[in-house]
Every structure is written in C-alpha cells, then in structure tokens.
Steps between C-alpha positions, in 0.01 A plus 500: 500500500326164465221407745693277740343223705528136595331164493314476831355204686120473510508272806196576717304653212563708190451840674798418721723494191405863446567579867847350471566691181388828656719435804802471271399812302440309182359682197416179311420144610507138394332215688361149463119488511511121526759242607792505253554124522138378511233443238211558738431856612292635785198713413538876522200643682353843433603653832866407446497630142345830607744542791795432268386755241426764761835456676689510170331830408558647848870411488548648155667180380474451125528290303452167674537166322475138596746226413346183364550150638830332415309184400353662190669390177353665192757353262479133596435233239283312751137585405364426850758717674452780248121495547545513876750783462262703282225452760734607783621807311138595442433480872807715566371759252149495650639556850721783378204656319292495819785652700566779251853388417690615195588147397619149572867412459537156340798292387445395136571136585724212400494319170508142619492364147589631154671822398511843662282630216231245584524589870453869414198410285344292782553781752333749264209263439457455876482873562260542207262237637495665837446853363226393259295382797533850656441745214399786732799468735760773550759323718828446317689176448863593579739252341811471715840453343680197639854391582485215246527201728422164338243523222339824618421764241513874561876541537523649151314818405396321181292256709304783662455682169392173338224443756375858469516486121298178488236677710462773241677758713211517747536784755402254775849344502806676638844400624664479842880489500706366788857629532629174647335301221642732235851467643474121533373480139814677377409870501789667684333775702817547707666713230396823328538343158307189597215703648470718188502195272235324710254793497563565132439135411179482706367817337582373152360149545208550743458875549546705817130584493432135594714520814254552784676359809854420619635265766821643645721221636875458500642164388692244705636333187703637210370648176371230267478234770131424426455465879227703673645587841402843635736707715451825690575812296874561495574158648507313171672494162305792348616747764385845607610674180272279295196596705601868501483494120156339514359757745644797310375389158251771399330262258384301802381797709184414694528130428416276800802304628471256788748304709464122529779454752450383862372766742784475752797697628822428314856570596 
C-alpha cells in the first residue's frame, strides 16, 4: 500500500499540523510552512523547528513535504517576477531543509510570453539558479504536474522531462502528480485503459523513479477540461474504480499519497 496522508493546516504553529495528521492516522503529510498567497514569510524559530521534528518522529509520519507559495512563477518572462520567484523558492527550500522535509512541491509556472519551450527553459533556469546557491542541500524540488489552465506548463509529461533534462538529470528534482490535474489535462484515469496508458507514458517520458509524491483528488470537471477543481474521492468524474487502480498498483507501493480535499463530513 502507499503511505496515505493529507494536506494539513499549520494554523497555530507547524507542530499542530503534525498533531492534526496524527489525529487522522496519516502516514504522510503535506503542509504550508509560509502563507500560500503572500510573498513575506514569518521567521521560523528554533523551538518551533525542534518541536515539529520531534513530533513528526514520534508520530511515525514520513515523508512530510511542504507546498510552495502559489505566487511563485518560475516560467514567467518577467525578469523581476522570476527573480522574486527564485528567491521565494529558495526560502521555501531553506525552511524545508531546517524542518527535515523530503521536498517542496512547486508548480512549474506560467509562460506569460513566448513559446512553451521557452517557458520550460525559463523554469529550468530558475530551479538551477536556486540549487546552485545551495550546493550542499538535500531537500528535493518536486515539480507538480498541472491541469493546463491558461499558459501554465506542466500539463504534459514532456514539460516535466524537459525541465529535468535541462538540469542535467540532477537527483535533487523529482515529480509530484495530482490525479485531478492529470484528469483535467486529458489523462483518463477513470478507465482501466486510460490508467495503464497514463502510467506507461509517464514512465517512458519522465521515469517512474522520478515520481516521489502524489496528490489524490477526484475531479469536479470532465476529462480534458483544463479546469483544476478538486472533489472528494468517489464524488467526482474519476470515480472510486480509478483510485482503486492507483492504490493497488504495485509499482507505486510505499509511495506517499495525500488528500487535498476539504476536511469535512460529506453526504
């Protein structure tokens, strides 16, 4: 079985995210270590970092990752925004390193000018600049596949492979796939044939060894809609059978998979 978990709120302090995860019997965890819609971030003090790491170890929750700010755009053609994004991603990585996280999940960005190929190149250059400033780091950059809204890149496996390839295949970059994003981008996980084709294509183009994290979300909208609208498992267009195939896939045994759906009772 995969290591199942959820994205948990860090309201009140990062250790409380672990408490919430433990309460829900999570085996893996995702959280924000800074506001997802703000450039400025509060300082993490030593006592909070130590408490987080200790509670994570005590709860036996592993791995834990953070999700980067939604403001970061590594693929933008705007030099000022790209520089700010590189700086913010570096801060995300530094925080994750201090907290002992496996990695930071980051959207590759949107190409606001030029071709997809140029956007892929800019995203790779942005990651390279950030990593070069941290040669001794071990925290992974986890490129998240996207639904393909607007000019975003990452909705094709070739985009992810292109970024990794332009970084020389560094082991410090992995991939996070989101089932809702895959479905919205046109990968039909609701059928046996579609699921097999999706995994086969990812392995051929990117490589299953690069897959380090999965977001498990059903989709409100239809396959190929390019609309990122999460639904509770079994309450969307992918359906329970699609997720059963994912959980039973022996190639993904032990892989961390987290929910990003609202923590509420549903009818």
